[in-house]
MARKE-721798 format. One record per atom (N, C-alpha, C): residue number from 1; residue in three letters; atom name; x, y, z. Coordinates in steps of 0.02 Angstrom, whole numbers, plus 50000, padded with zeros to 5 digits. Layout:
<recs>
<rec NUM 'ala' 'CA' <X Y Z>>;
...
</recs>
This chain:
<recs>
<rec 1 'asp' 'N' <48549 49651 50574>>;
<rec 1 'asp' 'CA' <48588 49666 50633>>;
<rec 1 'asp' 'C' <48622 49734 50625>>;
<rec 2 'pro' 'N' <48604 49784 50665>>;
<rec 2 'pro' 'CA' <48633 49851 50657>>;
<rec 2 'pro' 'C' <48707 49854 50673>>;
<rec 3 'thr' 'N' <48734 49805 50709>>;
<rec 3 'thr' 'CA' <48806 49807 50725>>;
<rec 3 'thr' 'C' <48849 49781 50669>>;
<rec 4 'gly' 'N' <48819 49750 50619>>;
<rec 4 'gly' 'CA' <48857 49723 50563>>;
<rec 4 'gly' 'C' <48890 49657 50578>>;
<rec 5 'ala' 'N' <48874 49626 50634>>;
<rec 5 'ala' 'CA' <48908 49565 50655>>;
<rec 5 'ala' 'C' <48894 49506 50608>>;
<rec 6 'gly' 'N' <48837 49505 50576>>;
<rec 6 'gly' 'CA' <48819 49449 50533>>;
<rec 6 'gly' 'C' <48841 49456 50461>>;
<rec 7 'val' 'N' <48874 49510 50443>>;
<rec 7 'val' 'CA' <48893 49523 50374>>;
<rec 7 'val' 'C' <48968 49514 50367>>;
<rec 8 'ala' 'N' <48987 49465 50325>>;
<rec 8 'ala' 'CA' <49059 49451 50314>>;
<rec 8 'ala' 'C' <49093 49512 50284>>;
<rec 9 'gly' 'N' <49150 49531 50314>>;
<rec 9 'gly' 'CA' <49189 49587 50289>>;
<rec 9 'gly' 'C' <49164 49656 50309>>;
<rec 10 'ala' 'N' <49107 49659 50341>>;
<rec 10 'ala' 'CA' <49080 49724 50361>>;
<rec 10 'ala' 'C' <49116 49749 50424>>;
<rec 11 'pro' 'N' <49134 49812 50425>>;
<rec 11 'pro' 'CA' <49165 49838 50486>>;
<rec 11 'pro' 'C' <49115 49839 50543>>;
<rec 12 'pro' 'N' <49137 49827 50604>>;
<rec 12 'pro' 'CA' <49090 49829 50661>>;
<rec 12 'pro' 'C' <49061 49900 50668>>;
<rec 13 'arg' 'N' <49000 49902 50690>>;
<rec 13 'arg' 'CA' <48966 49966 50700>>;
<rec 13 'arg' 'C' <48950 49974 50774>>;
<rec 14 'val' 'N' <48955 50035 50798>>;
<rec 14 'val' 'CA' <48943 50048 50869>>;
<rec 14 'val' 'C' <48885 50097 50876>>;
<rec 15 'pro' 'N' <48850 50095 50934>>;
<rec 15 'pro' 'CA' <48795 50141 50945>>;
<rec 15 'pro' 'C' <48819 50212 50960>>;
<rec 16 'phe' 'N' <48788 50260 50928>>;
<rec 16 'phe' 'CA' <48800 50331 50942>>;
<rec 16 'phe' 'C' <48737 50358 50975>>;
<rec 17 'met' 'N' <48748 50397 51026>>;
<rec 17 'met' 'CA' <48693 50422 51067>>;
<rec 17 'met' 'C' <48686 50498 51059>>;
<rec 18 'tyr' 'N' <48625 50521 51064>>;
<rec 18 'tyr' 'CA' <48610 50592 51069>>;
<rec 18 'tyr' 'C' <48606 50606 51143>>;
<rec 19 'val' 'N' <48644 50653 51168>>;
<rec 19 'val' 'CA' <48644 50668 51240>>;
<rec 19 'val' 'C' <48625 50741 51249>>;
<rec 20 'arg' 'N' <48582 50754 51298>>;
<rec 20 'arg' 'CA' <48555 50820 51309>>;
<rec 20 'arg' 'C' <48552 50837 51384>>;
<rec 21 'pro' 'N' <48608 50863 51410>>;
<rec 21 'pro' 'CA' <48606 50886 51480>>;
<rec 21 'pro' 'C' <48572 50955 51485>>;
<rec 22 'asp' 'N' <48533 50963 51537>>;
<rec 22 'asp' 'CA' <48499 51025 51554>>;
<rec 22 'asp' 'C' <48525 51043 51623>>;
<rec 23 'ala' 'N' <48560 51101 51627>>;
<rec 23 'ala' 'CA' <48596 51117 51689>>;
<rec 23 'ala' 'C' <48592 51191 51706>>;
<rec 24 'pro' 'N' <48611 51209 51768>>;
<rec 24 'pro' 'CA' <48615 51280 51784>>;
<rec 24 'pro' 'C' <48665 51315 51737>>;
<rec 25 'arg' 'N' <48649 51375 51718>>;
<rec 25 'arg' 'CA' <48689 51411 51668>>;
<rec 25 'arg' 'C' <48763 51417 51688>>;
<rec 26 'ala' 'N' <48778 51421 51751>>;
<rec 26 'ala' 'CA' <48847 51429 51773>>;
<rec 26 'ala' 'C' <48890 51368 51756>>;
<rec 27 'ser' 'N' <48859 51311 51746>>;
<rec 27 'ser' 'CA' <48898 51250 51731>>;
<rec 27 'ser' 'C' <48910 51239 51656>>;
<rec 28 'asn' 'N' <48890 51286 51615>>;
<rec 28 'asn' 'CA' <48893 51281 51542>>;
<rec 28 'asn' 'C' <48961 51258 51516>>;
<rec 29 'ala' 'N' <49013 51296 51528>>;
<rec 29 'ala' 'CA' <49079 51281 51500>>;
<rec 29 'ala' 'C' <49107 51215 51526>>;
<rec 30 'ala' 'N' <49101 51203 51590>>;
<rec 30 'ala' 'CA' <49128 51141 51620>>;
<rec 30 'ala' 'C' <49091 51080 51594>>;
<rec 31 'leu' 'N' <49026 51085 51587>>;
<rec 31 'leu' 'CA' <48986 51029 51563>>;
<rec 31 'leu' 'C' <49001 51014 51489>>;
<rec 32 'ala' 'N' <49007 51066 51448>>;
<rec 32 'ala' 'CA' <49026 51056 51378>>;
<rec 32 'ala' 'C' <49095 51024 51372>>;
<rec 33 'glu' 'N' <49141 51045 51414>>;
<rec 33 'glu' 'CA' <49208 51016 51413>>;
<rec 33 'glu' 'C' <49207 50943 51436>>;
<rec 34 'ala' 'N' <49166 50928 51485>>;
<rec 34 'ala' 'CA' <49160 50858 51508>>;
<rec 34 'ala' 'C' <49135 50814 51452>>;
<rec 35 'leu' 'N' <49089 50839 51412>>;
<rec 35 'leu' 'CA' <49065 50801 51354>>;
<rec 35 'leu' 'C' <49120 50792 51302>>;
<rec 36 'arg' 'N' <49156 50845 51287>>;
<rec 36 'arg' 'CA' <49211 50841 51238>>;
<rec 36 'arg' 'C' <49265 50792 51259>>;
<rec 37 'gln' 'N' <49280 50790 51324>>;
<rec 37 'gln' 'CA' <49330 50743 51349>>;
<rec 37 'gln' 'C' <49308 50671 51340>>;
<rec 38 'arg' 'N' <49244 50659 51333>>;
<rec 38 'arg' 'CA' <49218 50592 51321>>;
<rec 38 'arg' 'C' <49207 50579 51246>>;
<rec 39 'gly' 'N' <49235 50622 51204>>;
<rec 39 'gly' 'CA' <49231 50613 51132>>;
<rec 39 'gly' 'C' <49167 50638 51101>>;
<rec 40 'ala' 'N' <49128 50676 51136>>;
<rec 40 'ala' 'CA' <49065 50701 51109>>;
<rec 40 'ala' 'C' <49077 50760 51063>>;
<rec 41 'gln' 'N' <49033 50766 51014>>;
<rec 41 'gln' 'CA' <49032 50824 50971>>;
<rec 41 'gln' 'C' <48974 50867 50995>>;
<rec 42 'val' 'N' <48991 50924 51024>>;
<rec 42 'val' 'CA' <48939 50970 51049>>;
<rec 42 'val' 'C' <48910 51005 50988>>;
<rec 43 'gln' 'N' <48846 50996 50977>>;
<rec 43 'gln' 'CA' <48813 51024 50918>>;
<rec 43 'gln' 'C' <48781 51092 50931>>;
<rec 44 'glu' 'N' <48758 51102 50993>>;
<rec 44 'glu' 'CA' <48722 51164 51008>>;
<rec 44 'glu' 'C' <48722 51176 51083>>;
<rec 45 'val' 'N' <48730 51239 51102>>;
<rec 45 'val' 'CA' <48724 51260 51171>>;
<rec 45 'val' 'C' <48669 51313 51172>>;
<rec 46 'val' 'N' <48615 51298 51208>>;
<rec 46 'val' 'CA' <48557 51342 51208>>;
<rec 46 'val' 'C' <48549 51373 51278>>;
<rec 47 'pro' 'N' <48570 51435 51286>>;
<rec 47 'pro' 'CA' <48560 51468 51351>>;
<rec 47 'pro' 'C' <48486 51486 51360>>;
<rec 48 'gln' 'N' <48462 51475 51420>>;
<rec 48 'gln' 'CA' <48395 51495 51438>>;
<rec 48 'gln' 'C' <48401 51543 51497>>;
<rec 49 'arg' 'N' <48346 51562 51526>>;
<rec 49 'arg' 'CA' <48348 51613 51578>>;
<rec 49 'arg' 'C' <48402 51599 51631>>;
<rec 50 'asp' 'N' <48397 51545 51667>>;
<rec 50 'asp' 'CA' <48447 51528 51718>>;
<rec 50 'asp' 'C' <48476 51459 51708>>;
<rec 51 'arg' 'N' <48463 51429 51649>>;
<rec 51 'arg' 'CA' <48487 51362 51634>>;
<rec 51 'arg' 'C' <48518 51361 51565>>;
<rec 52 'val' 'N' <48550 51306 51549>>;
<rec 52 'val' 'CA' <48578 51296 51483>>;
<rec 52 'val' 'C' <48564 51224 51462>>;
<rec 53 'val' 'N' <48547 51215 51398>>;
<rec 53 'val' 'CA' <48537 51148 51370>>;
<rec 53 'val' 'C' <48593 51137 51319>>;
<rec 54 'ile' 'N' <48628 51082 51326>>;
<rec 54 'ile' 'CA' <48681 51065 51279>>;
<rec 54 'ile' 'C' <48659 51004 51239>>;
<rec 55 'arg' 'N' <48666 51008 51174>>;
<rec 55 'arg' 'CA' <48648 50952 51130>>;
<rec 55 'arg' 'C' <48712 50926 51099>>;
<rec 56 'ala' 'N' <48723 50860 51107>>;
<rec 56 'ala' 'CA' <48786 50830 51083>>;
<rec 56 'ala' 'C' <48773 50759 51059>>;
<rec 57 'val' 'N' <48822 50732 51022>>;
<rec 57 'val' 'CA' <48821 50663 50997>>;
<rec 57 'val' 'C' <48886 50630 51017>>;
<rec 58 'ala' 'N' <48881 50568 51042>>;
<rec 58 'ala' 'CA' <48941 50532 51063>>;
<rec 58 'ala' 'C' <48928 50457 51058>>;
<rec 59 'ala' 'N' <48981 50419 51052>>;
<rec 59 'ala' 'CA' <48976 50347 51054>>;
<rec 59 'ala' 'C' <48954 50326 51124>>;
<rec 60 'leu' 'N' <48914 50274 51127>>;
<rec 60 'leu' 'CA' <48890 50249 51192>>;
<rec 60 'leu' 'C' <48949 50234 51238>>;
<rec 61 'ser' 'N' <49002 50205 51210>>;
<rec 61 'ser' 'CA' <49060 50187 51252>>;
<rec 61 'ser' 'C' <49091 50248 51285>>;
<rec 62 'gly' 'N' <49087 50306 51253>>;
<rec 62 'gly' 'CA' <49114 50367 51283>>;
<rec 62 'gly' 'C' <49070 50396 51337>>;
<rec 63 'leu' 'N' <49007 50378 51336>>;
<rec 63 'leu' 'CA' <48959 50405 51384>>;
<rec 63 'leu' 'C' <48948 50362 51445>>;
<rec 64 'met' 'N' <48979 50304 51446>>;
<rec 64 'met' 'CA' <48970 50260 51504>>;
<rec 64 'met' 'C' <48994 50296 51567>>;
<rec 65 'gly' 'N' <48950 50302 51616>>;
<rec 65 'gly' 'CA' <48966 50335 51679>>;
<rec 65 'gly' 'C' <48960 50410 51677>>;
<rec 66 'phe' 'N' <48941 50439 51621>>;
<rec 66 'phe' 'CA' <48936 50512 51615>>;
<rec 66 'phe' 'C' <48884 50541 51663>>;
<rec 67 'glu' 'N' <48824 50512 51662>>;
<rec 67 'glu' 'CA' <48771 50539 51705>>;
<rec 67 'glu' 'C' <48791 50536 51779>>;
<rec 68 'arg' 'N' <48821 50480 51799>>;
<rec 68 'arg' 'CA' <48842 50474 51868>>;
<rec 68 'arg' 'C' <48895 50527 51886>>;
<rec 69 'ala' 'N' <48942 50539 51840>>;
<rec 69 'ala' 'CA' <48994 50590 51852>>;
<rec 69 'ala' 'C' <48963 50660 51856>>;
<rec 70 'val' 'N' <48915 50674 51813>>;
<rec 70 'val' 'CA' <48882 50739 51814>>;
<rec 70 'val' 'C' <48844 50749 51879>>;
<rec 71 'leu' 'N' <48807 50698 51900>>;
<rec 71 'leu' 'CA' <48770 50703 51963>>;
<rec 71 'leu' 'C' <48817 50710 52023>>;
<rec 72 'ala' 'N' <48874 50676 52021>>;
<rec 72 'ala' 'CA' <48922 50682 52076>>;
<rec 72 'ala' 'C' <48950 50753 52081>>;
<rec 73 'arg' 'N' <48960 50785 52023>>;
<rec 73 'arg' 'CA' <48990 50851 52023>>;
<rec 73 'arg' 'C' <48939 50907 52035>>;
<rec 74 'trp' 'N' <48880 50903 52003>>;
<rec 74 'trp' 'CA' <48832 50957 52006>>;
<rec 74 'trp' 'C' <48769 50940 52044>>;
<rec 75 'gly' 'N' <48762 50879 52065>>;
<rec 75 'gly' 'CA' <48702 50859 52102>>;
<rec 75 'gly' 'C' <48641 50854 52057>>;
<rec 76 'glu' 'N' <48584 50855 52088>>;
<rec 76 'glu' 'CA' <48522 50845 52052>>;
<rec 76 'glu' 'C' <48497 50907 52017>>;
<rec 77 'ser' 'N' <48540 50958 52013>>;
<rec 77 'ser' 'CA' <48520 51018 51976>>;
<rec 77 'ser' 'C' <48528 51007 51900>>;
<rec 78 'val' 'N' <48559 50951 51882>>;
<rec 78 'val' 'CA' <48570 50934 51811>>;
<rec 78 'val' 'C' <48526 50874 51793>>;
<rec 79 'gln' 'N' <48495 50878 51735>>;
<rec 79 'gln' 'CA' <48457 50821 51708>>;
<rec 79 'gln' 'C' <48490 50801 51643>>;
<rec 80 'val' 'N' <48505 50737 51635>>;
<rec 80 'val' 'CA' <48536 50712 51574>>;
<rec 80 'val' 'C' <48489 50664 51538>>;
<rec 81 'leu' 'N' <48471 50682 51477>>;
<rec 81 'leu' 'CA' <48431 50638 51435>>;
<rec 81 'leu' 'C' <48477 50609 51381>>;
<rec 82 'cys' 'N' <48466 50547 51365>>;
<rec 82 'cys' 'CA' <48510 50513 51317>>;
<rec 82 'cys' 'C' <48469 50461 51280>>;
<rec 83 'trp' 'N' <48477 50457 51213>>;
<rec 83 'trp' 'CA' <48443 50405 51176>>;
<rec 83 'trp' 'C' <48484 50386 51114>>;
<rec 84 'leu' 'N' <48469 50327 51088>>;
<rec 84 'leu' 'CA' <48504 50301 51030>>;
<rec 84 'leu' 'C' <48490 50344 50969>>;
<rec 85 'leu' 'N' <48543 50365 50935>>;
<rec 85 'leu' 'CA' <48536 50405 50874>>;
<rec 85 'leu' 'C' <48545 50361 50812>>;
<rec 86 'his' 'N' <48600 50323 50810>>;
<rec 86 'his' 'CA' <48613 50279 50753>>;
<rec 86 'his' 'C' <48673 50234 50769>>;
<rec 87 'tyr' 'N' <48686 50187 50725>>;
<rec 87 'tyr' 'CA' <48746 50145 50728>>;
<rec 87 'tyr' 'C' <48792 50168 50672>>;
<rec 88 'ala' 'N' <48857 50170 50684>>;
<rec 88 'ala' 'CA' <48905 50189 50633>>;
<rec 88 'ala' 'C' <48969 50149 50643>>;
<rec 89 'pro' 'N' <49006 50137 50588>>;
<rec 89 'pro' 'CA' <49069 50100 50594>>;
<rec 89 'pro' 'C' <49120 50141 50633>>;
<rec 90 'leu' 'N' <49165 50106 50665>>;
<rec 90 'leu' 'CA' <49221 50139 50698>>;
<rec 90 'leu' 'C' <49271 50160 50645>>;
<rec 91 'pro' 'N' <49296 50221 50648>>;
<rec 91 'pro' 'CA' <49346 50243 50600>>;
<rec 91 'pro' 'C' <49414 50214 50617>>;
<rec 92 'asp' 'N' <49462 50220 50570>>;
<rec 92 'asp' 'CA' <49529 50194 50581>>;
<rec 92 'asp' 'C' <49564 50230 50638>>;
<rec 93 'asp' 'N' <49556 50296 50642>>;
<rec 93 'asp' 'CA' <49588 50335 50694>>;
<rec 93 'asp' 'C' <49537 50349 50749>>;
<rec 94 'cys' 'N' <49544 50316 50805>>;
<rec 94 'cys' 'CA' <49495 50322 50859>>;
<rec 94 'cys' 'C' <49519 50367 50916>>;
<rec 95 'thr' 'N' <49566 50411 50902>>;
<rec 95 'thr' 'CA' <49592 50453 50956>>;
<rec 95 'thr' 'C' <49569 50525 50951>>;
<rec 96 'ala' 'N' <49544 50547 50894>>;
<rec 96 'ala' 'CA' <49521 50617 50887>>;
<rec 96 'ala' 'C' <49456 50625 50926>>;
<rec 97 'gly' 'N' <49446 50683 50955>>;
<rec 97 'gly' 'CA' <49388 50694 50998>>;
<rec 97 'gly' 'C' <49328 50720 50960>>;
<rec 98 'thr' 'N' <49303 50683 50912>>;
<rec 98 'thr' 'CA' <49242 50703 50877>>;
<rec 98 'thr' 'C' <49191 50648 50883>>;
<rec 99 'ala' 'N' <49131 50662 50864>>;
<rec 99 'ala' 'CA' <49078 50611 50868>>;
<rec 99 'ala' 'C' <49093 50553 50821>>;
<rec 100 'ala' 'N' <49131 50565 50769>>;
<rec 100 'ala' 'CA' <49147 50511 50723>>;
<rec 100 'ala' 'C' <49202 50466 50750>>;
<rec 101 'thr' 'N' <49241 50490 50798>>;
<rec 101 'thr' 'CA' <49297 50451 50824>>;
<rec 101 'thr' 'C' <49301 50455 50900>>;
<rec 102 'pro' 'N' <49251 50432 50936>>;
<rec 102 'pro' 'CA' <49250 50443 51008>>;
<rec 102 'pro' 'C' <49281 50388 51050>>;
<rec 103 'thr' 'N' <49296 50330 51021>>;
<rec 103 'thr' 'CA' <49319 50276 51063>>;
<rec 103 'thr' 'C' <49395 50269 51060>>;
<rec 104 'arg' 'N' <49422 50235 51110>>;
<rec 104 'arg' 'CA' <49494 50224 51113>>;
<rec 104 'arg' 'C' <49515 50170 51064>>;
<rec 105 'ala' 'N' <49578 50172 51044>>;
<rec 105 'ala' 'CA' <49604 50123 50996>>;
<rec 105 'ala' 'C' <49596 50052 51024>>;
<rec 106 'ala' 'N' <49604 50043 51089>>;
<rec 106 'ala' 'CA' <49597 49976 51118>>;
<rec 106 'ala' 'C' <49525 49951 51111>>;
<rec 107 'asp' 'N' <49476 49995 51118>>;
<rec 107 'asp' 'CA' <49406 49976 51108>>;
<rec 107 'asp' 'C' <49395 49953 51037>>;
<rec 108 'arg' 'N' <49424 49989 50989>>;
<rec 108 'arg' 'CA' <49417 49971 50919>>;
<rec 108 'arg' 'C' <49448 49903 50905>>;
<rec 109 'gln' 'N' <49508 49891 50931>>;
<rec 109 'gln' 'CA' <49542 49828 50921>>;
<rec 109 'gln' 'C' <49500 49770 50949>>;
<rec 110 'ala' 'N' <49471 49780 51007>>;
<rec 110 'ala' 'CA' <49430 49726 51037>>;
<rec 110 'ala' 'C' <49368 49713 50995>>;
<rec 111 'leu' 'N' <49336 49766 50970>>;
<rec 111 'leu' 'CA' <49278 49756 50927>>;
<rec 111 'leu' 'C' <49297 49721 50862>>;
<rec 112 'met' 'N' <49353 49741 50832>>;
<rec 112 'met' 'CA' <49374 49710 50769>>;
<rec 112 'met' 'C' <49389 49636 50780>>;
<rec 113 'ala' 'N' <49421 49620 50836>>;
<rec 113 'ala' 'CA' <49436 49550 50851>>;
<rec 113 'ala' 'C' <49372 49509 50861>>;
<rec 114 'ala' 'N' <49323 49539 50893>>;
<rec 114 'ala' 'CA' <49260 49504 50906>>;
<rec 114 'ala' 'C' <49221 49491 50842>>;
<rec 115 'his' 'N' <49230 49532 50791>>;
<rec 115 'his' 'CA' <49192 49526 50729>>;
<rec 115 'his' 'C' <49232 49494 50672>>;
<rec 116 'ser' 'N' <49292 49470 50686>>;
<rec 116 'ser' 'CA' <49332 49439 50633>>;
<rec 116 'ser' 'C' <49330 49363 50636>>;
</recs>
């Protein structure tokens, strides 16, 4: 079980996703900031002729509703690809905005309660 639910004493593990939005170049800074606000770690920004590709990693819980929000703001000029990268334990401090700590403290408490 990749979540660690069946292992006594194991900390719960959450899915981390690789997210790759492809957008008009003008949306670069705002799109990267939208990812960071969801706890994503932006790994690379690749400018192309008139577009930009952003590569980032974030917990699935931080990405819930991201594609819908992006489409609402920028329309269909943005394409968002996302896939499972790995499972990792939740850290003690869940408030820092990095890929290692993307979820809220309340999310962590709920997961810990479910696995205890």
